[in-house]
C-alpha positions as CSV (number, residue, x, y, z in Angstrom):
1,M,-4.7,-18.5,8.7
2,D,-3.5,-16.6,5.7
3,P,0.2,-17.1,5.6
4,Y,0.6,-13.4,3.8
5,S,-1.3,-11.4,6.7
6,T,0.4,-13.2,9.4
7,L,3.9,-12.0,8.3
8,G,2.5,-8.7,6.9
9,V,4.3,-9.4,2.9
10,S,1.7,-9.4,-0.1
11,K,0.7,-12.8,-2.1
12,T,3.3,-10.9,-4.8
13,A,5.8,-11.2,-2.3
14,S,9.1,-12.6,-3.6
15,Q,10.5,-15.7,-1.6
16,D,13.7,-13.7,-0.2
17,E,11.0,-11.2,0.8
18,I,8.6,-13.7,3.2
19,K,12.1,-15.1,4.4
20,K,12.9,-12.2,5.4
21,A,9.7,-11.2,6.9
22,Y,9.6,-14.4,8.8
23,R,12.9,-14.2,10.4
24,R,12.0,-10.6,11.4
25,M,9.1,-11.8,13.3
26,A,11.1,-15.2,14.9
27,M,13.5,-12.7,16.2
28,E,10.9,-10.3,17.7
29,F,8.2,-12.8,19.0
30,H,10.8,-15.6,19.7
31,P,9.9,-16.9,23.5
32,D,13.4,-16.8,24.1
33,R,13.7,-13.2,23.6
34,N,10.2,-11.9,24.1
35,D,8.3,-12.9,27.8
36,S,5.4,-10.4,26.8
37,A,1.5,-12.0,26.7
38,G,0.7,-13.1,23.3
39,A,4.9,-13.7,21.9
40,E,4.9,-16.8,21.9
41,E,1.2,-17.2,20.1
42,K,3.0,-14.9,17.5
43,F,5.8,-16.7,17.3
44,K,3.9,-19.9,16.9
45,N,1.7,-18.3,13.5
46,A,4.5,-16.9,12.0
47,S,6.2,-20.3,12.0
48,E,3.0,-22.2,10.8
49,A,2.5,-19.9,8.2
50,Y,6.3,-19.6,7.1
51,S,5.5,-23.3,6.5
52,K,3.0,-23.2,4.3
53,I,4.7,-20.6,2.3
54,G,8.1,-20.7,3.3
55,T,9.6,-22.4,0.0
56,E,8.6,-22.7,-3.3
57,E,7.5,-26.1,-3.4
58,S,5.1,-25.3,-0.3
59,R,4.0,-21.9,-1.6
60,R,2.9,-23.9,-4.7
61,R,1.2,-26.4,-3.1
62,Y,-0.4,-24.1,-0.7
63,E,-1.7,-21.9,-3.4
64,A,-2.9,-24.9,-5.4
65,E,-5.1,-25.8,-2.3
66,M,-6.4,-22.6,-1.7
67,A,-7.3,-22.9,-5.6
68,Q,-9.7,-25.8,-4.5
69,G,-11.0,-24.2,-1.7
70,G,-8.9,-25.0,1.3
71,S,-7.0,-28.4,1.2
72,F,-8.3,-31.9,2.8
73,N,-6.2,-31.8,6.0
74,D,-7.9,-28.1,6.7
75,F,-11.6,-30.4,7.0
76,F,-10.0,-32.8,9.4
77,H,-7.5,-30.1,11.4
78,D,-11.2,-27.7,11.5
79,F,-13.2,-31.2,12.7
80,G,-11.2,-32.1,15.5
81,A,-11.3,-28.3,16.7
82,H,-15.0,-28.3,17.3
83,G,-14.2,-30.8,19.8
84,H,-15.2,-33.8,17.7
85,S,-12.7,-37.2,17.4
86,W,-12.1,-40.0,14.7
87,E,-14.4,-41.8,17.0
88,D,-17.2,-39.6,17.2
89,M,-16.8,-39.1,13.3
90,F,-16.6,-43.1,12.1
91,G,-18.5,-44.1,15.2
92,S,-22.0,-42.9,13.4
93,F,-20.8,-46.0,10.9
94,Q,-21.9,-48.9,12.9
């Protein structure tokens, strides 16, 4: 997931623009305000995107990870997302 496209901002957006985009999406898709199909998922995606680029520090960390071709955490998240467990991965070393 690209946090910039999720929030509808450019990669050159200011922190203020990112914050405004997140707040707009949070207000629009928050489950307490919007019970339409897909709203909760959009809210979760916006929250995840904001956690990656919402502060200067988190944004620097995200950009550094992307410059290195993804993050270590992405590898393990993707591994788990395909139905594998830690036991599957490390069990083969026995």
